[in-house]
N, C-alpha and C positions, 0 to 999 in steps of 0.2 A: 225487675233487674234480672237479667240473664248474663251468667258468667261462663264463658268459654275457655278452657285452659289447653294449650298445646304443649305437651310433655315431650321430654327426651329429644329435643331437636337440636340440630346443628344451626345456630342462628347467625345469618350474616345480616347485621344491624344497618349496614351501609351508611354508618355514620363515619367511617374511614377507620374505625377501631377493628381489631382483630375479631374473627368468628368466636362465638361462645359456644362451648361444646357442652352437650347433654343439660340443655338449657330449658326454662319453662317461660312461657309468654301467657299472661293471663289478660283476657279480654273481658271488659264490663260494659254492656250496653253499647257495643261498638267502638270502644276506645280501649287503647292499651293501658292496662292499670299497673302491670309489674313485668320486669323482665329479670328472671332470678335463675339460680342453680336448679338442680333437680330436687327441689323441695316437695314434699307430699302435699300438694295443693289440690283442693277437690272443686268441683264445679257442676253447673248443670249439663255441660257437654265436655268431656274429656278426649282430647285427640291425641292419640299416641303417633309421634313423629319419629319414632327410632329408626335410625338409618337414614332419615330423610333431611332436607335442608329447608328452613324456614327463612324467607327474605321479604322485603317489602314489596308490594304491587308494583310493577313496572310502570313507567312514566315515558310517553313518547311526545316530544315537543314538537313534532312536525308531521302531522298526518293530514290525509285529505278524504274523510269519510264519505264525501259526497262524490268521489270519483268511482265511478262504476265501469270505465273503459279507459284504455290507454289513450285512445284519441277522444279528447273531451268534446270536440264538436260533433262528433258522431253519437256521442251519449245524449246530447242536449236535444239533437235532430230526432232521434228514434224512440225517446221516452216522453209521454206527458206528464205533466207536474205530479199528478196523482201516483202513476207508476214509479217515478222517480222517489217519492217520499217512502214508499213501501221498501223499495230496494235498498235505500240509505239505511233505513232502520236496520235491515239484516247486517250490512256492513257495521254498523255500530255495535251490534251484538257480538259479531266475530272478533271484533277488536278487543272486547273484554274476554272472550274465549281464549284469546292468546296470552292472557295474562296481564293486560294492561289495563289498569284500574283507574289512571287518569290520562287523559291526552289533551294536547292543545291542536285544534284544527287550524292549520295555516292558510285556508282560504276555501270557502264553500259553505261549510256549516254555519247554521244561524241559530238566533235566540230560541226559536221554537223546537229546534231539535234538542238543544241543550235541556229546555224545560221539559221535554217528553221524557228524559232519563231523569231529571230531577223529580218528576211526578210519578215515577214508575210505570209510565204507559209502555216503555220499551226497556228491556235490560241493555246496559252499556256502561262505559267507564264515565267517570266524572269528566265533562266536556268544558273546554274553554274554547271559545270560538272568536273568529275574526271576521266574520261575514265576507263581504266581496272584496278581494285585494284591489288596490289602486295602481293604475300603471298609466303611464303617458302613451300618447299616440304613437303606434309602431313600437311599443316596448314589449315586455316579456309577457304582460296580460293581455295584449291586444291579439285576439285570436283570428282576426281577418287575414286571409290570404292576400297577396298582391291584385288579385282579380276581384277581390270584394271591396265595396264602399261602406256597407253597413254591418253592424253586429248581429249574427243569426245565432241567438241563444234564448234559453228559457228564463224562468224568474228564480228558481232556486238551484242551488249546487254550485258547480265550477264556474261562476260568472264573475267576470271582473268588471271595474269601474274605470272607463277611461276619463281622466281628469288632468288638464293642461294648465299650467299656471298656478301660482301660489293661492290665489282665491279659490280656484276650482278644486284645488286639492284640499283646501281648508273646508270648504262645503261637503265634498265626499266623505272626508274623515268624520265630520259632524255627522253626516247621515248614517253611516255605519255604527257610530257610537249611539245614536237615537233608536237604531233597531236592535241595540242589546249587544254589540260586539265587545268582547272582553279586551281586545287589543286591536291595533291596526296593522295590517299588512300592506307593505309596498313593495314595489318592483323597482329596485335601485339599479339594476344592471340586466345584461342579457341572459337568455336561458335557453336550454335545450329544446324545449317542446314548443317554443313560440316560432310562427312561420316566418316572420319578416325582419326580426332583429339579429345583430351579430352578437356573438357570445361575449365579446370583449367590449361592448358599448357600455358606456355610463349612461344611467337613465335618471331623469330628475335632476333639477338643478339644486343646488344647496339651499336657495330660497324656498323651493317646492318642498323639499325634504323637511325643512325646519317648521314650515306649514303644519305638515303631518304630526310632527313631534310635539309641537306646541299644543295642537287641539288634544292630542292623547294624554299629554301632562296635565292640561287644564280639567281633564275629566278623571284624573287620578290613575291613568293607565300608561300604556308604551306602545311603541312601534317595533314591529319584527321587520326585517329587511331581507329580501332576496338579492343576493350578491355573490358573484364567484371571484372576479378579479380585484387586485389590490385597489386600483382606482375607484371601483364602485365601493368597494368596502369601506375605504378611507373616507369618501364622500358621506355615507350613511352614519359612520362612527361619529364624525366631527359634527353631524346634525344632531346626534344625541339618541340614536335608536339604541333599544336595550339589548337586541340579540341580532346577530348575522346569521342568516340561514344558508347553508352550504359551504361557502367560503373556501372552495377547493383550491384555489391558487393563492392563497395566503402567503405573504412573504414576510421575512424577519421583521422589518421596520413598521409594517402594519400590524402584525401580530403585538408588537410591543405597545403600538398604539390602544389598541383593544384591552390589552391588560391594564394599561394606565387609565383607561376610562371605565374600566369595569364592565366592558361589553362581552356578553357571552357569545360563544361560537356554537351553533347547532350544526353539526354535520350530519349527511345524510347518504353515506355510501351505498347502502344496499340498492338504492333508487337506480344508480347507474349501473351496477352490476347486473341486476335482473332485466333492465332495459335493453342492455347490450346483449344479454342471452336471449330475450324473448320478444324485443320491441318489434322486430321485422314481422313475426307472424301476427302481431296486433296492429299492423297498419302504419308502424313508424316509417317517415319518409326517409329517403337517402340522404337527404340534407340534415335532418334531425339526427341521424345515426352517425353523419360525420362530426357533428357538435358533441355528440354523446362520447366519440373516441377520443375527443380532445381533453375531455374532463376526467376521463375514467382513471387514467393512472396518476392524477395530481394530487388526489384528495388526501392519501395518506402523509405525504411529504408536508402538505399544509397542516395537518393535524399535529405532526411532530414540532413543527415550528410554533404551533399555538401553546402546545404542553410546555415547551422549553422557556416561552415567554411568560408563562404564569396566566394565560387566559383561562377564564371559567369555561370548562367544556361541558355542554350538555348532550342531548342525543335525539335524533329524529331518525324517520325512515322516508316519508315523501313518496311512498308507492302509490301507484295508480291502478285503479281497476283491480283485475284479478291478481295482480302482482303483491297486492297486501297480504297475502298468504305467507310471504316471506319476511315480514316484519323484524321478527326476532333474529333474523340472520345478521342485522345491523349490528348486533352486540359483538359477535365472533369477528367482523371486519374490524370494528374499533380496537377489540382487544390485541390486535397485532401491534398497536402502538401503545395502548394504555394498560395492557395486561387486564386480567379478567375483574380483579377486585376493584381497580379504578374505573373500568367500564360500567359495573354495576352502580357504583356511586354516580357517576354521570347521568345514568338512566333513571334514578331514583331521586337522591338527595339534592343534586345540581340542578335537575329539572324542576324539582319542587321549588327551589330557591328562585328560579328564572321566572316561574308561574305565580311568585308571591305567596306560596302556600306552605312554605317549609315548617311552620308552626303547626302545620295540620296532618302533612303525610310526607312521605319520601323516606323515613327511617323507621326502624322498630326500637321506639323509646317510649317510656310512660307519658301519657297525655295526647299521643298522636292517634289519630283514627287507624282502626285495625284494617288497613289494606294490606293483605298478607298472600303469600304464595307457598305452598308447600310443595317441593320438588323431589322426585325420586332421583337422587344423585347430587353431585357437588358442582355447582356452576363454576367456583374456583379450580376445579380441576379440569373441567370441560364445559366451557361456557355455552356451548352448542346444545346442551341438554335442554336448555330452554326453548329451542326450536321444536322439540317434540312435544306436541300438545297431550299425549298419552302419559307423560310423565310429569304433567302439572296436576298433581293429585288433589290440589285444593286451590281455589281462587277465591279469595275473600275480600269483599268491598264493604268498608265500614261495618265490619263485624258479621256481615251476612254472606253465606256459602252461594255463590254462584255456580261453583263446580265443587263437588265433593266426591272423590274416588277412594277415600280411606276407609 
C-alpha cells in the first residue's frame, strides 16, 4: 500500500462546487481516499502544493492521435505502416504530456493502440477509440478527389469506411465493434477537410443513421456524429446519437431538441482557429480554406445557444498533425462563453459523463482514480496557464507520476 499526500493545495474539484483552499488530498494505491482541510496527514510521499492549484486530469473527447499531417492523404502515402505506428506512439505520449489523462479518439486509433497504453508498452492517456469512421460515398470521410475512383490509403490511422445503405452501415458498425471500438463514429454532414462534399450537406439517411445507432446500442455503446448545420444535427439527434461533434451552426430549435434528448455537444473551436492560421503552409487547398472561413466565426454563437438551452457541453480539440501542440488553447476559447470554471467542468466531469466513466474519473472526490494535475498558477484567474507545459508541475495518472517538477 502506497500513500501519497498532496498538501496545502488550492483544489478545484470540478464537481461544480467552489474551490477548496489549503486542502489536503490523500491518494492510496492510485485512488483518492480523502479530500480534507489542512490536517497533519502523513504518507509515503508528501507533496507540498503551497501556492499551486490541484485539479483533475484533463479529458479531451475529440482527438485524432493517428493524425501526423494536416493533409491525411499525404500522411498515408508517405509512411509505411511500421513507421506510422512509431510516430503515433509519440503523439499518444505527447497528449499525456499536455495534461490529458483520458481522451476519446474520434477516428483513427484502434484497439491495439489502446492496449499498448493499458499494458504499459507506451506512456499515454486512457484511450477510448472509435476505430475507422463510417461515411457515405462522397461524404466527409470519402478522401477521394473528383479525379480518383479508388481509395488510396493504408491499414491503420486516419482511414474511413465507405458504407451506403442501412445493411452496409450495419455491417460496417459491427466490424468496428468486432475490432474493439468503444464507440461508433459516423459522418452525418459535410466537413471542412473533405474534398468533394458541400459543408451544408446532410449525409446518411435516417434509416442509415438508425442502423448505426441500433448496432452500437445492441453492443452496449453509442454513436458520435460529425455534424455542423442544424439539419444534419437534427437528423443525427433524432436517430439517437449520443454526442454531436462540432455543431458550429447550432440554432435555438435544434439546441432545444438536443437538451430534450440529453444529447451531448462536443465543440472543437481550436481546430478552426489553428487551421485558419497555419493551414495554408501545411497544404490546405483554397477550397478547404474557404469552407473553414465559413465555420470559423459561427461556433461561439452556437455554444451560447447550447448553454442557454441546457445542452450538456463537453470539450474536444480535433487538431491534426503538428497543430495538436495547441490542444489546451481550446479551453481559453470556450471560456469566452462558459467562463473558466464551467469550461474546466466541461473538460473533466462532463466529458467523463459522456464517456460513461464518471464514477471513475473527472472530479477530485473520494473513490475516484487519482488523475491529477498540479499547476503553477490559478486556471480560474487565467485559464491559459494550462497551455504552458512548464507550469504543469505534476501530471498524475491513476496515482502514478508521469511528470513531476515539484
